[in-house]
N, C-alpha and C positions, 0 to 999 in steps of 0.2 A: 812125395820125393822118391825117386827111384835111385837109391844109393845103398851101398852095403850098410847094414845096421851097425857095424862096429866103427863106421867112419863118422867122427864128430862133425857137427855143423859149426863152422868157424864163426866167431863173433857173437855167440850167445852163451850166457852162463846158465847154470842149472836154475830152473824156475822162472827164467825171463821169457818174455814174448819173443817168438822167432817168426819171421816172415821169409819165405823162400819161394822161388819160382823154378819150375822144371822146364827144361828145353829138350828137344830131341832133334835128330836129323830128319828132315822132312822127306828125304829121298829113300828112306828105309821104311818098311812096314812097321806099324806101331809096336807089334810084339817083338820085333828084332832091333828096334832102335835103342841104343844105349842112353840111359837117362843120366843127368848130372844136375847139380845145384848151380844155377846161374848166379844167384846171389842170396845172401842171408843178412838180415838186419835185426838188431836188438831194439825192442821197444822199451826196455828198462823194467817192465812188469809183465805178469802173465796176460796173454791175449784174452779178451772177453768175446765170445761168439766167434763167428767166422769172418775173415777178411772179405772185402768185395773188390772187384776190379772193374774200372770204367772202360769206355770205348777206346781210350788211348793206352790201355793196359797199365794204368797207374793203380797201385794197391792202397786201400784204406783199411786201417786196423784200429780197433778200440782196445785200450789196456785198462786193467783193474785199478790203476792209480789215477784214473780220471782224464785220460787223454785220447784224442783221435789223432793218429799219425798217418801221413801220406808219403808214399814212396813212388819214385819214377819207375818206369818199366825196367831200367837197368839196375835198380836197387838204390839209386841216390835218394837221400832224404829230401823231401819237398817242404813239409811244414808239420807242425803239431798244433792242435787246438785243445785248450783246457776246458773241461766241463765240470759242473758242480755235481758231486756224487759219483758213484761207480756206474759205468755203462753196464747194462744187462742186455742179453740177447745180442744178436748179430747186427752190425750196421747194415744199411741198405741204401741203394741208389734209387732216387725217384726218376723214372724214365722220362718224364716230361721236361725236366731241366737239369738232370744230373746231380741234384743236391744230395748230399750224404745225410741220411736220417738216422737219429739215434735217441734213445731215452735213457734216463738215469734213475738211481735210487734217491737222488737229491730232489725228485719230483719236478723234473724238467724234461721237455723234449727239445731237440735241436735239429735244425736244418743248416748244414754248413756247405757253402759253395766249394767247388773244386779248387779254387784258388786259396782256400783256408779262411775266407771271410764268413762271418755269421750272417745267414739269411734270416733266421728267426730263432727265438728261444721263448718258450712259453711254459708257465708253471702248470702242473697237473694236480689233481686231487689226491693222487696216490703215487707211490713210487712205481716206475715203469718196470714190469717184469720181463716182457718180451722185447724183441726187436721192434723198431718202428717201421711200418710198411706203408707204401703208397697205395691207397685204395684206388685213386684216380688222380688226375693232375691237381685237384684242389683239396684233397682229403687224405689224411694219414690215420692209420689205426694201430692200436697196441693193446696188450693185455696188462692190466694193472695188478698190483699185489692184492687188491680187494676182489679179485676173480671177476672183474668186469672188463668187457671189451669196450674201448673208447674209440670214437671217431672224432677227429678235430679238423677244422678247416685250416688252410695255410695261414690264416690270420689268428689262429688260436681259439676260435669259437667252437664250443662243443656242438657237434652235429647229433650225436647220440651216445649213450652208454647202456650196455646190456649186461645184466648179471648172468654168468654161466650157470646152467642148471645143475651142474655137478663139478667136481674138481677138474680143472684143466690139466692136460698132460703135455702141453706144449703151447707154443705161441700160435697166433692166428695165421691162416693161409688165405691169400686172396684168390678168388675164383673169377670166372667170367661174369660180366654184368654187375660188377661191384658186390658180389656175394662174398661174405667173410665166413670161412670155415674155422672151427675151433675143435681140436681133438680133446675129448673128455674121458674121464676115468670110466 
């Protein structure tokens, strides 16, 4: 947000989640364009991870009270979906179909359609520590609290799990050719 630091963001109380979008005048060079807050919304609880934005510029945000919230490009509320447990890591969008992917401490992974309907929910062996990432159109990966990288099919079947050789320092990163990178201590 490019706004003076002493200017409060309207609509959010201290400690609550805030989502805002910055716009600028396209006819000015970026370094000279004045920024402003186009909209701000409260999710009712702190945001977990980073929000994601889809091709229609709709924002999806997970909050620590167990919700996934969706907002239109102009800031209008679209829908909320309740999950079991606390989402951990950032939500992500699966490129093949736009499903919103997330994992929780309640030992579940979720794929939620952009209209707010559940695509799938599957139990995991361990609470999900990282964001859920699309490895390819049929597989998602995540890092569990047990320091293992899990790969699951879209039908919930385990493709593999691999124990990290040392302490992970962040969530998995997807590389070319379905290679999964994991930063280690």
